[in-house]
N, CA, C and O of each residue as an XYZ file, in Angstrom:
452
protein
N    -108.093     71.278    141.653
C    -107.400     72.545    141.789
C    -106.773     72.628    143.183
O    -107.421     72.327    144.185
N    -105.537     73.031    143.229
C    -104.822     73.146    144.491
C    -105.205     74.441    145.203
O    -105.444     75.471    144.571
N    -105.257     74.366    146.515
C    -105.508     75.568    147.305
C    -104.171     76.250    147.584
O    -103.106     75.672    147.364
N    -104.242     77.466    148.063
C    -103.024     78.187    148.427
C    -102.315     77.484    149.587
O    -101.087     77.501    149.673
N    -103.091     76.869    150.472
C    -102.491     76.137    151.586
C    -101.672     74.948    151.068
O    -100.572     74.685    151.553
N    -102.217     74.242    150.087
C    -101.496     73.115    149.507
C    -100.255     73.588    148.761
O     -99.219     72.923    148.798
N    -100.350     74.718    148.090
C     -99.194     75.262    147.370
C     -98.042     75.531    148.325
O     -96.888     75.239    148.011
N     -98.357     76.091    149.500
C     -97.315     76.393    150.479
C     -96.982     75.203    151.370
O     -96.017     75.256    152.133
N     -97.767     74.129    151.286
C     -97.490     72.938    152.079
C     -97.786     73.109    153.551
O     -97.065     72.581    154.397
N     -98.848     73.849    153.870
C     -99.219     74.095    155.268
C    -100.684     73.740    155.480
O    -101.430     73.535    154.522
N    -101.087     73.669    156.744
C    -102.483     73.395    157.061
C    -103.262     74.710    157.126
O    -102.675     75.791    157.164
N    -104.578     74.600    157.137
C    -105.407     75.809    157.216
C    -105.325     76.468    158.590
O    -105.718     77.625    158.741
N    -104.828     75.759    159.576
C    -104.688     76.326    160.918
C    -103.302     76.925    161.143
O    -102.971     77.298    162.268
N    -102.500     77.022    160.110
C    -101.126     77.523    160.236
C    -101.111     78.979    160.703
O    -101.981     79.776    160.351
N    -100.108     79.295    161.496
C     -99.967     80.666    161.987
C     -99.285     81.522    160.919
O     -98.804     81.018    159.904
N     -99.259     82.817    161.177
C     -98.606     83.746    160.251
C     -97.119     83.425    160.125
O     -96.546     83.534    159.041
N     -96.491     83.027    161.240
C     -95.073     82.653    161.194
C     -94.857     81.399    160.353
O     -93.864     81.302    159.631
N     -95.776     80.438    160.441
C     -95.675     79.222    159.630
C     -95.776     79.552    158.141
O     -95.061     78.981    157.318
N     -96.665     80.471    157.812
C     -96.840     80.883    156.416
C     -95.561     81.532    155.905
O     -95.086     81.216    154.814
N     -95.009     82.440    156.700
C     -93.774     83.136    156.297
C     -92.616     82.157    156.157
O     -91.849     82.238    155.198
N     -92.483     81.233    157.103
C     -91.394     80.255    157.070
C     -91.515     79.352    155.836
O     -90.523     79.087    155.156
N     -92.726     78.885    155.556
C     -92.946     78.024    154.401
C     -92.628     78.767    153.103
O     -91.982     78.217    152.211
N     -93.078     80.001    153.004
C     -92.817     80.808    151.798
C     -91.312     80.977    151.583
O     -90.813     80.781    150.475
N     -90.604     81.335    152.630
C     -89.161     81.560    152.494
C     -88.417     80.287    152.099
O     -87.508     80.326    151.270
N     -88.805     79.161    152.694
C     -88.104     77.921    152.356
C     -88.403     77.496    150.921
O     -87.518     76.976    150.240
N     -89.633     77.705    150.447
C     -89.966     77.368    149.063
C     -89.252     78.283    148.075
O     -88.823     77.835    147.012
N     -89.123     79.560    148.420
C     -88.416     80.504    147.546
C     -86.944     80.101    147.438
O     -86.363     80.156    146.355
N     -86.347     79.700    148.551
C     -84.947     79.283    148.520
C     -84.757     78.018    147.681
O     -83.732     77.851    147.020
N     -85.743     77.142    147.713
C     -85.618     75.875    147.001
C     -85.930     76.001    145.512
O     -85.301     75.326    144.696
N     -86.889     76.853    145.142
C     -87.360     76.894    143.765
C     -87.065     78.192    143.026
O     -87.663     78.443    141.980
N     -86.170     79.016    143.531
C     -85.866     80.275    142.861
C     -85.289     79.990    141.470
O     -84.393     79.157    141.339
N     -85.792     80.671    140.430
C     -85.336     80.410    139.058
C     -83.843     80.628    138.827
O     -83.261     80.003    137.941
N     -83.223     81.496    139.604
C     -81.792     81.759    139.426
C     -80.925     80.559    139.815
O     -79.740     80.525    139.483
N     -81.496     79.584    140.508
C     -80.740     78.400    140.908
C     -80.602     77.388    139.766
O     -79.828     76.437    139.873
N     -81.337     77.585    138.693
C     -81.347     76.640    137.581
C     -80.633     77.239    136.377
O     -80.551     78.461    136.247
N     -80.114     76.382    135.493
C     -79.411     76.880    134.304
C     -80.305     77.779    133.454
O     -81.485     77.489    133.254
N     -79.738     78.857    132.967
C     -80.481     79.835    132.180
C     -81.042     79.198    130.906
O     -80.334     78.498    130.182
N     -82.319     79.453    130.651
C     -82.968     78.969    129.446
C     -83.387     77.513    129.495
O     -83.894     76.989    128.503
N     -83.192     76.859    130.605
C     -83.544     75.441    130.695
C     -85.027     75.269    131.015
O     -85.710     76.202    131.438
N     -85.496     74.047    130.799
C     -86.886     73.725    131.118
C     -87.116     73.791    132.624
O     -88.191     74.182    133.080
N     -86.101     73.408    133.389
C     -86.203     73.460    134.850
C     -86.388     74.900    135.331
O     -87.134     75.151    136.277
N     -85.710     75.837    134.680
C     -85.866     77.238    135.065
C     -87.268     77.733    134.744
O     -87.849     78.487    135.525
N     -87.818     77.323    133.609
C     -89.179     77.725    133.240
C     -90.189     77.168    134.239
O     -91.134     77.859    134.620
N     -89.988     75.915    134.667
C     -90.879     75.323    135.666
C     -90.749     76.049    137.001
O     -91.743     76.265    137.695
N     -89.525     76.423    137.358
C     -89.296     77.139    138.609
C     -89.981     78.503    138.590
O     -90.551     78.929    139.594
N     -89.925     79.189    137.446
C     -90.606     80.485    137.334
C     -92.108     80.335    137.517
O     -92.743     81.139    138.200
N     -92.667     79.309    136.908
C     -94.101     79.056    137.051
C     -94.441     78.735    138.512
O     -95.428     79.228    139.058
N     -93.610     77.907    139.121
C     -93.828     77.562    140.527
C     -93.707     78.768    141.442
O     -94.470     78.904    142.399
N     -92.760     79.637    141.156
C     -92.578     80.843    141.970
C     -93.786     81.761    141.874
O     -94.176     82.386    142.860
N     -94.384     81.843    140.680
C     -95.597     82.650    140.540
C     -96.699     82.106    141.450
O     -97.366     82.871    142.146
N     -96.885     80.801    141.443
C     -97.907     80.183    142.299
C     -97.611     80.422    143.775
O     -98.505     80.757    144.552
N     -96.358     80.248    144.149
C     -95.954     80.438    145.546
C     -96.197     81.871    145.984
O     -96.699     82.104    147.084
N     -95.849     82.836    145.139
C     -96.029     84.243    145.495
C     -97.499     84.644    145.557
O     -97.884     85.444    146.410
N     -98.318     84.104    144.674
C     -99.761     84.381    144.723
C    -100.350     83.814    146.015
O    -101.151     84.471    146.680
N     -99.950     82.597    146.361
C    -100.447     81.977    147.590
C    -100.016     82.781    148.811
O    -100.812     83.011    149.721
N     -98.767     83.203    148.830
C     -98.269     83.979    149.962
C     -98.987     85.321    150.071
O     -99.323     85.758    151.172
N     -99.224     85.973    148.938
C     -99.921     87.260    148.956
C    -101.335     87.104    149.524
O    -101.815     87.979    150.244
N    -101.991     86.003    149.206
C    -103.351     85.797    149.692
C    -103.385     85.432    151.169
O    -104.326     85.801    151.872
N    -102.373     84.711    151.655
C    -102.415     84.207    153.028
C    -101.632     85.042    154.032
O    -101.854     84.908    155.235
N    -100.730     85.891    153.579
C     -99.915     86.664    154.520
C    -100.680     87.830    155.123
O    -100.371     88.251    156.237
N    -101.656     88.354    154.427
C    -102.474     89.450    154.920
C    -103.721     88.859    155.597
O    -104.438     88.064    154.988
N    -103.975     89.238    156.830
C    -105.075     88.649    157.600
C    -106.434     88.870    156.923
O    -107.266     87.963    156.911
N    -106.667     90.037    156.373
C    -107.944     90.327    155.720
C    -108.115     89.482    154.449
O    -109.183     88.922    154.202
N    -107.045     89.403    153.651
C    -107.100     88.587    152.434
C    -107.286     87.112    152.769
O    -108.008     86.398    152.072
N    -106.634     86.658    153.839
C    -106.746     85.260    154.242
C    -108.166     84.934    154.685
O    -108.694     83.880    154.331
N    -108.791     85.816    155.450
C    -110.166     85.588    155.893
C    -111.104     85.508    154.693
O    -112.002     84.667    154.661
N    -110.902     86.365    153.724
C    -111.715     86.347    152.506
C    -111.496     85.051    151.730
O    -112.451     84.452    151.233
N    -110.248     84.622    151.627
C    -109.933     83.378    150.910
C    -110.537     82.166    151.627
O    -111.079     81.268    150.983
N    -110.443     82.145    152.958
C    -111.027     81.041    153.728
C    -112.539     80.974    153.534
O    -113.105     79.887    153.428
N    -113.188     82.126    153.487
C    -114.632     82.157    153.256
C    -114.963     81.608    151.867
O    -115.944     80.882    151.706
N    -114.160     81.947    150.877
C    -114.358     81.408    149.527
C    -114.224     79.890    149.530
O    -115.011     79.199    148.883
N    -113.235     79.365    150.253
C    -113.063     77.913    150.341
C    -114.261     77.247    151.009
O    -114.701     76.179    150.581
N    -114.791     77.883    152.066
C    -115.964     77.318    152.755
C    -117.172     77.288    151.828
O    -117.926     76.315    151.825
N    -117.363     78.343    151.043
C    -118.492     78.381    150.117
C    -118.343     77.326    149.036
O    -119.327     76.688    148.660
N    -117.146     77.130    148.532
C    -116.924     76.106    147.515
C    -117.196     74.722    148.079
O    -117.761     73.870    147.392
N    -116.799     74.492    149.326
C    -117.047     73.191    149.954
C    -118.545     72.979    150.162
O    -119.032     71.853    150.054
N    -119.270     74.039    150.456
C    -120.707     73.937    150.692
C    -121.446     73.555    149.417
O    -122.416     72.799    149.467
N    -120.999     74.070    148.273
C    -121.715     73.851    147.023
C    -121.215     72.642    146.224
O    -121.689     72.408    145.113
N    -120.282     71.884    146.760
C    -119.828     70.688    146.053
C    -120.934     69.655    146.022
O    -121.789     69.610    146.907
N    -120.907     68.839    145.009
C    -121.883     67.760    144.876
C    -121.678     66.765    146.011
O    -120.565     66.275    146.199
N    -122.737     66.453    146.780
C    -122.571     65.496    147.873
C    -122.323     64.094    147.331
O    -122.837     63.714    146.279
N    -121.539     63.351    148.060
C    -121.257     61.980    147.656
C    -122.441     61.102    148.056
O    -122.976     61.258    149.153
N    -122.855     60.189    147.191
C    -123.962     59.313    147.572
C    -123.553     58.410    148.727
O    -122.428     57.913    148.783
N    -124.477     58.212    149.633
C    -124.212     57.342    150.767
C    -124.530     55.905    150.388
O    -125.241     55.644    149.417
N    -124.004     55.001    151.150
C    -124.248     53.590    150.915
C    -124.901     52.981    152.147
O    -124.672     53.416    153.276
N    -125.717     51.968    151.903
C    -126.461     51.291    152.953
C    -125.497     50.715    153.988
O    -124.461     50.147    153.644
N    -125.856     50.871    155.248
C    -125.032     50.365    156.342
C    -125.068     48.839    156.405
O    -124.143     48.225    156.936
N    -126.127     48.217    155.868
C    -126.276     46.760    155.925
C    -125.711     46.056    154.699
O    -124.875     45.163    154.828
N    -126.165     46.455    153.499
C    -125.817     45.695    152.295
C    -124.833     46.415    151.373
O    -124.292     45.783    150.465
N    -124.583     47.695    151.567
C    -123.626     48.426    150.759
C    -124.193     49.029    149.486
O    -123.460     49.679    148.740
N    -125.485     48.830    149.216
C    -126.123     49.405    148.031
C    -126.237     50.924    148.198
O    -126.355     51.411    149.322
N    -126.202     51.683    147.085
C    -126.363     53.141    147.195
C    -127.747     53.503    147.733
O    -128.745     52.863    147.401
N    -127.785     54.525    148.555
C    -129.055     55.027    149.081
C    -129.408     56.314    148.364
O    -128.553     56.933    147.730
N    -130.644     56.713    148.460
C    -131.062     58.023    147.973
C    -130.900     58.966    149.157
O    -131.811     59.132    149.969
N    -129.715     59.582    149.239
C    -129.338     60.324    150.434
C    -130.270     61.484    150.733
O    -130.313     61.949    151.872
N    -131.016     61.965    149.752
C    -131.927     63.070    150.020
C    -133.259     62.567    150.564
O    -134.104     63.378    150.945
N    -133.474     61.232    150.613
C    -134.697     60.649    151.142
C    -134.505     60.047    152.526
O    -135.431     59.434    153.057
N    -133.354     60.201    153.111
C    -133.089     59.586    154.409
C    -133.949     60.236    155.480
O    -134.002     61.460    155.596
N    -134.623     59.397    156.262
C    -135.462     59.907    157.338
C    -134.863     59.610    158.704
O    -135.340     60.123    159.716
N    -133.842     58.801    158.739
C    -133.201     58.462    160.000
C    -131.706     58.758    159.880
O    -131.209     59.096    158.806
N    -131.015     58.626    160.985
C    -129.587     58.934    160.989
C    -128.751     57.862    160.303
O    -127.643     58.150    159.851
N    -129.251     56.637    160.215
C    -128.518     55.534    159.617
C    -128.933     55.398    158.164
O    -130.123     55.297    157.868
N    -127.974     55.395    157.258
C    -128.269     55.273    155.841
C    -128.614     53.843    155.462
O    -127.783     52.945    155.605
N    -129.833     53.622    154.979
C    -130.261     52.303    154.521
C    -130.847     52.434    153.117
O    -131.480     53.440    152.799
N    -130.639     51.423    152.280
C    -131.240     51.434    150.950
C    -132.728     51.155    151.065
O    -133.219     50.865    152.156
N    -133.460     51.238    149.947
C    -134.912     51.038    149.986
C    -135.280     49.674    150.526
O    -136.154     49.568    151.387
N    -134.630     48.621    150.039
C    -135.028     47.272    150.474
C    -134.707     47.039    151.934
O    -135.527     46.449    152.636
N    -133.571     47.465    152.426
C    -133.245     47.293    153.847
C    -134.133     48.190    154.717
O    -134.511     47.809    155.825
N    -134.457     49.369    154.216
C    -135.332     50.281    154.962
C    -136.729     49.721    155.097
O    -137.357     49.861    156.147
N    -137.227     49.082    154.038
C    -138.567     48.453    154.085
C    -138.574     47.267    155.027
O    -139.532     47.086    155.779
N    -137.541     46.464    155.003
C    -137.506     45.264    155.859
C    -137.397     45.637    157.322
O    -137.734     44.834    158.192
N    -136.941     46.817    157.601
C    -136.787     47.283    158.990
C    -138.130     47.623    159.599
O    -138.321     47.478    160.807
N    -139.059     48.075    158.777
C    -140.353     48.552    159.294
C    -141.233     47.445    159.724
O    -142.350     47.686    160.180
């Protein structure tokens, strides 16, 4: 799923002016009136404009943006962690059993002791 930042093509550290500039340039490029009436391109442009406007509405207001950023942080926190791999042999480790800072598989961890 794309974030509003990706929809507007900006970074999460973008300023309010960057958000406004990106929105305006995307509207100029993808406005449905620029495409032939009733065409598939116009239908795609309308769909794209809806996404662009929703993203702009969420990010242009400071309060809404702070709320959206918090939602993104919570989603990142609850994502499934990627399994780590052993620093020596490349085998998957049981990342929830790591007792040291260096990820080692069971066999490499035993040989270390």
